[in-house]
KEGU-435467 format. One record per residue (C-alpha): residue number from 0; residue in one letter; x negated, z, y. Coordinates in steps of 0.02 Angstrom, whole numbers, plus 50000, padded with zeros to 5 digits. Layout:
REM KEGU-435467
<pt num="NUM" residuo="A" u="X" w="Z" v="Y"/>
...
This chain:
REM KEGU-435467
<pt num="0" residuo="M" u="49966" w="49988" v="49983"/>
<pt num="1" residuo="K" u="49933" w="49966" v="50153"/>
<pt num="2" residuo="N" u="49988" w="50062" v="50268"/>
<pt num="3" residuo="K" u="49964" w="50246" v="50188"/>
<pt num="4" residuo="I" u="49811" w="50310" v="50257"/>
<pt num="5" residuo="S" u="49797" w="50492" v="50145"/>
<pt num="6" residuo="E" u="49906" w="50584" v="50020"/>
<pt num="7" residuo="G" u="49931" w="50707" v="50160"/>
<pt num="8" residuo="K" u="49852" w="50882" v="50049"/>
<pt num="9" residuo="R" u="49713" w="50875" v="50187"/>
<pt num="10" residuo="I" u="49697" w="50813" v="50370"/>
<pt num="11" residuo="E" u="49605" w="50835" v="50501"/>
<pt num="12" residuo="V" u="49667" w="50902" v="50648"/>
<pt num="13" residuo="A" u="49587" w="50925" v="50822"/>
<pt num="14" residuo="V" u="49583" w="51105" v="50868"/>
<pt num="15" residuo="A" u="49566" w="51204" v="51043"/>
<pt num="16" residuo="D" u="49484" w="51367" v="51019"/>
<pt num="17" residuo="T" u="49377" w="51441" v="50869"/>
<pt num="18" residuo="V" u="49443" w="51421" v="50694"/>
<pt num="19" residuo="M" u="49342" w="51471" v="50540"/>
<pt num="20" residuo="S" u="49354" w="51429" v="50346"/>
<pt num="21" residuo="G" u="49508" w="51515" v="50275"/>
<pt num="22" residuo="D" u="49603" w="51535" v="50452"/>
<pt num="23" residuo="I" u="49798" w="51495" v="50456"/>
<pt num="24" residuo="V" u="49808" w="51354" v="50574"/>
<pt num="25" residuo="A" u="49977" w="51305" v="50647"/>
<pt num="26" residuo="I" u="49989" w="51151" v="50790"/>
<pt num="27" residuo="G" u="50173" w="51131" v="50804"/>
<pt num="28" residuo="D" u="50266" w="51127" v="50658"/>
<pt num="29" residuo="L" u="50090" w="51089" v="50566"/>
<pt num="30" residuo="V" u="50024" w="51217" v="50466"/>
<pt num="31" residuo="G" u="49881" w="51226" v="50334"/>
<pt num="32" residuo="I" u="49719" w="51323" v="50294"/>
<pt num="33" residuo="A" u="49543" w="51276" v="50388"/>
<pt num="34" residuo="S" u="49461" w="51208" v="50242"/>
<pt num="35" residuo="T" u="49298" w="51189" v="50391"/>
<pt num="36" residuo="D" u="49244" w="51294" v="50543"/>
<pt num="37" residuo="A" u="49264" w="51192" v="50721"/>
<pt num="38" residuo="E" u="49220" w="51250" v="50900"/>
<pt num="39" residuo="D" u="49331" w="51178" v="51020"/>
<pt num="40" residuo="G" u="49334" w="51002" v="50909"/>
<pt num="41" residuo="T" u="49415" w="50956" v="50731"/>
<pt num="42" residuo="T" u="49449" w="51030" v="50590"/>
<pt num="43" residuo="V" u="49523" w="50961" v="50406"/>
<pt num="44" residuo="I" u="49689" w="51090" v="50342"/>
<pt num="45" residuo="D" u="49728" w="51078" v="50175"/>
<pt num="46" residuo="T" u="49939" w="51086" v="50186"/>
<pt num="47" residuo="E" u="49967" w="51111" v="50012"/>
<pt num="48" residuo="G" u="49899" w="51239" v="49889"/>
<pt num="49" residuo="V" u="49891" w="51429" v="49847"/>
<pt num="50" residuo="F" u="49800" w="51554" v="49969"/>
<pt num="51" residuo="T" u="49758" w="51711" v="49995"/>
<pt num="52" residuo="V" u="49778" w="51764" v="50192"/>
<pt num="53" residuo="P" u="49796" w="51919" v="50315"/>
<pt num="54" residuo="C" u="49971" w="52001" v="50312"/>
<pt num="55" residuo="S" u="50033" w="52111" v="50437"/>
<pt num="56" residuo="T" u="49988" w="52288" v="50351"/>
<pt num="57" residuo="T" u="50191" w="52362" v="50417"/>
<pt num="58" residuo="D" u="50264" w="52225" v="50307"/>
<pt num="59" residuo="D" u="50360" w="52238" v="50133"/>
<pt num="60" residuo="I" u="50333" w="52066" v="50079"/>
<pt num="61" residuo="A" u="50405" w="52017" v="49910"/>
<pt num="62" residuo="V" u="50389" w="51885" v="49807"/>
<pt num="63" residuo="G" u="50473" w="51722" v="49842"/>
<pt num="64" residuo="A" u="50489" w="51797" v="50025"/>
<pt num="65" residuo="S" u="50488" w="51671" v="50160"/>
<pt num="66" residuo="V" u="50323" w="51693" v="50273"/>
<pt num="67" residuo="Y" u="50268" w="51656" v="50451"/>
<pt num="68" residuo="V" u="50119" w="51642" v="50544"/>
<pt num="69" residuo="S" u="50136" w="51766" v="50683"/>
<pt num="70" residuo="A" u="50117" w="51686" v="50856"/>
<pt num="71" residuo="T" u="50001" w="51841" v="50902"/>
<pt num="72" residuo="S" u="49898" w="51922" v="50781"/>
<pt num="73" residuo="G" u="49871" w="51751" v="50662"/>
<pt num="74" residuo="S" u="49927" w="51834" v="50499"/>
<pt num="75" residuo="V" u="50082" w="51820" v="50396"/>
<pt num="76" residuo="T" u="50223" w="51913" v="50422"/>
<pt num="77" residuo="V" u="50417" w="51909" v="50353"/>
<pt num="78" residuo="T" u="50462" w="51910" v="50540"/>
<pt num="79" residuo="A" u="50534" w="51716" v="50592"/>
<pt num="80" residuo="T" u="50574" w="51763" v="50768"/>
<pt num="81" residuo="D" u="50445" w="51671" v="50894"/>
<pt num="82" residuo="N" u="50327" w="51624" v="50750"/>
<pt num="83" residuo="T" u="50301" w="51505" v="50629"/>
<pt num="84" residuo="L" u="50340" w="51471" v="50450"/>
<pt num="85" residuo="V" u="50175" w="51453" v="50332"/>
<pt num="86" residuo="G" u="50233" w="51479" v="50158"/>
<pt num="87" residuo="V" u="50324" w="51586" v="50031"/>
<pt num="88" residuo="A" u="50232" w="51748" v="49962"/>
<pt num="89" residuo="V" u="50187" w="51706" v="49761"/>
<pt num="90" residuo="S" u="50106" w="51908" v="49779"/>
<pt num="91" residuo="A" u="50187" w="52067" v="49826"/>
<pt num="92" residuo="A" u="50107" w="52153" v="49971"/>
<pt num="93" residuo="P" u="50189" w="52321" v="49992"/>
<pt num="94" residuo="S" u="50164" w="52409" v="50176"/>
<pt num="95" residuo="G" u="50010" w="52430" v="50212"/>
<pt num="96" residuo="S" u="49914" w="52275" v="50104"/>
<pt num="97" residuo="T" u="49797" w="52188" v="50211"/>
<pt num="98" residuo="E" u="49801" w="52017" v="50111"/>
<pt num="99" residuo="V" u="49947" w="51914" v="50022"/>
<pt num="100" residuo="N" u="49952" w="51753" v="49926"/>
<pt num="101" residuo="I" u="50066" w="51641" v="49990"/>
<pt num="102" residuo="K" u="50107" w="51456" v="49927"/>
<pt num="103" residuo="I" u="50093" w="51324" v="50062"/>
<pt num="104" residuo="V" u="50268" w="51245" v="50112"/>
């Protein structure tokens, strides 16, 4: 197919801030996990897969819960208001947890 440019599983995006490999990157509704470090340039994000990411320590995250990237902290939360959907929890993270496994959606 002559108009296909990629599988879409890994996408190069421009970033305005410093991004470290493993960070959640949200640009509008496009969300992924940075696979490369970047400072005011470009990075490649993975838009599919299961990743361990930081989570809100005050949330009680159940398996199957929708999780959102916090606009203020960059960690995931179950709070949808003012945040961007990033995925679904595939492991539980009781209150006090610092990480959770998520599947990117």
